[in-house]
C-alpha positions as CSV (number, residue, x, y, z in Angstrom):
1,M,5.3,-15.6,-21.2
2,S,7.7,-14.2,-18.3
3,T,7.7,-10.4,-18.1
4,F,11.5,-10.8,-19.3
5,D,10.1,-11.7,-22.6
6,V,7.8,-8.3,-22.6
7,P,9.6,-5.3,-24.1
8,S,10.0,-2.9,-21.0
9,S,7.9,-0.4,-23.2
10,Q,5.1,-2.7,-23.0
11,Q,5.9,-3.5,-19.0
12,E,6.0,0.0,-17.7
13,P,2.1,1.0,-18.7
14,D,0.9,-2.6,-17.1
15,R,2.4,-1.5,-13.9
16,I,1.2,1.8,-13.8
17,G,-2.7,0.6,-14.2
18,E,-1.5,-2.1,-11.6
19,L,-0.2,0.5,-9.2
20,C,-3.2,2.8,-9.9
21,D,-5.3,-0.4,-9.1
22,V,-4.0,-0.5,-5.9
23,I,-3.9,2.6,-4.6
24,A,-7.2,3.6,-6.0
25,K,-8.8,2.9,-2.5
26,Q,-8.3,5.2,0.3
27,R,-7.4,2.7,2.9
28,R,-4.3,1.2,0.9
29,R,-3.0,4.9,0.1
30,H,-3.3,5.4,4.0
31,V,-1.8,2.2,4.6
32,L,1.0,3.2,1.9
33,Y,1.5,6.5,3.7
34,S,1.9,5.6,7.2
35,L,4.7,2.6,6.1
36,R,6.4,5.4,3.7
37,D,6.3,8.1,6.5
38,A,7.5,5.6,9.4
39,D,10.9,6.1,11.3
40,E,11.5,2.0,11.5
41,A,11.9,-0.2,8.7
42,T,8.8,-2.3,9.8
43,V,5.7,-1.4,11.2
44,A,3.0,-3.5,13.4
45,V,0.0,-4.9,11.8
46,E,-1.5,-3.0,15.1
47,R,-0.3,0.2,14.6
48,L,-1.8,0.3,11.3
49,V,-4.7,-0.7,12.6
50,Q,-5.0,1.8,14.8
51,S,-4.0,4.7,12.7
52,L,-6.8,3.6,10.3
53,V,-9.0,3.5,13.1
54,E,-8.2,7.4,13.8
55,R,-8.3,8.2,10.5
56,T,-11.8,6.8,9.4
57,G,-13.7,6.8,12.4
58,D,-14.4,2.9,11.6
59,E,-14.5,0.1,14.5
60,T,-11.2,-1.3,15.2
61,A,-12.1,-5.0,14.8
62,R,-13.8,-3.8,11.3
63,V,-10.7,-2.3,10.3
64,E,-8.7,-5.2,11.3
65,Q,-10.7,-7.6,9.2
66,R,-10.6,-5.5,6.2
67,L,-7.1,-4.8,6.5
68,H,-6.0,-8.7,7.0
69,H,-8.6,-10.1,4.3
70,V,-8.2,-7.2,1.6
71,S,-5.9,-4.2,1.6
72,L,-2.3,-6.4,3.0
73,P,-3.0,-9.1,0.6
74,K,-3.5,-6.7,-2.4
75,L,-0.8,-4.8,-1.5
76,V,1.5,-8.1,-1.1
77,A,0.5,-9.4,-4.6
78,A,1.6,-6.2,-5.9
79,G,4.6,-6.5,-4.5
80,V,5.0,-2.9,-2.8
81,I,4.9,-4.5,0.5
82,E,6.0,-7.6,2.8
83,H,3.8,-8.8,5.5
84,D,5.4,-11.4,7.8
85,R,2.2,-13.1,9.8
86,R,4.4,-14.6,12.6
87,S,5.8,-11.1,13.6
88,G,2.9,-9.3,12.8
89,C,5.0,-6.6,11.1
90,V,4.9,-5.2,7.5
91,R,7.8,-3.7,5.1
92,Y,7.3,-0.8,2.7
93,R,8.7,-1.9,-0.8
94,P,9.0,1.1,-2.5
95,T,9.8,1.7,-6.1
96,R,10.6,5.0,-8.4
97,L,6.9,4.6,-10.1
98,L,5.0,4.1,-6.9
99,E,6.8,6.9,-5.5
100,Q,5.8,9.4,-7.9
101,L,2.3,8.0,-7.9
102,L,1.8,8.7,-4.0
103,E,3.2,12.0,-4.5
104,Q,0.6,12.9,-7.1
105,V,-1.8,11.7,-5.2
106,S,-1.6,13.0,-1.7
107,A,-0.7,16.5,-3.3
108,L,-4.6,16.1,-4.9
109,E,-5.7,14.8,-1.7
110,E,-4.2,18.0,0.4
111,R,-5.9,20.4,-2.0
112,D,-9.6,19.1,-1.1
């Protein structure tokens, strides 16, 4: 059954759950915040790695490995980014729902 066969009232809760799963990890949220706040349409993976290293204090190699093998594939699978491996660039693909969720989570994180 394709998503076109499912009534939209059933699609939305599924999408909310999927996006909540995607933003559950702080590392993925930070990637999305960085992409959302970037001045350019695309961001180099190296820039995302450096941003994560500065934020977490983790080793560059470890951050790069997790980003390439875990975070980016999960974000691509959810349809919230595009990752061009040849150019090493990432493009943010925001939706209204994703933006709303990120806004709420960001506000909660700022309180802490």
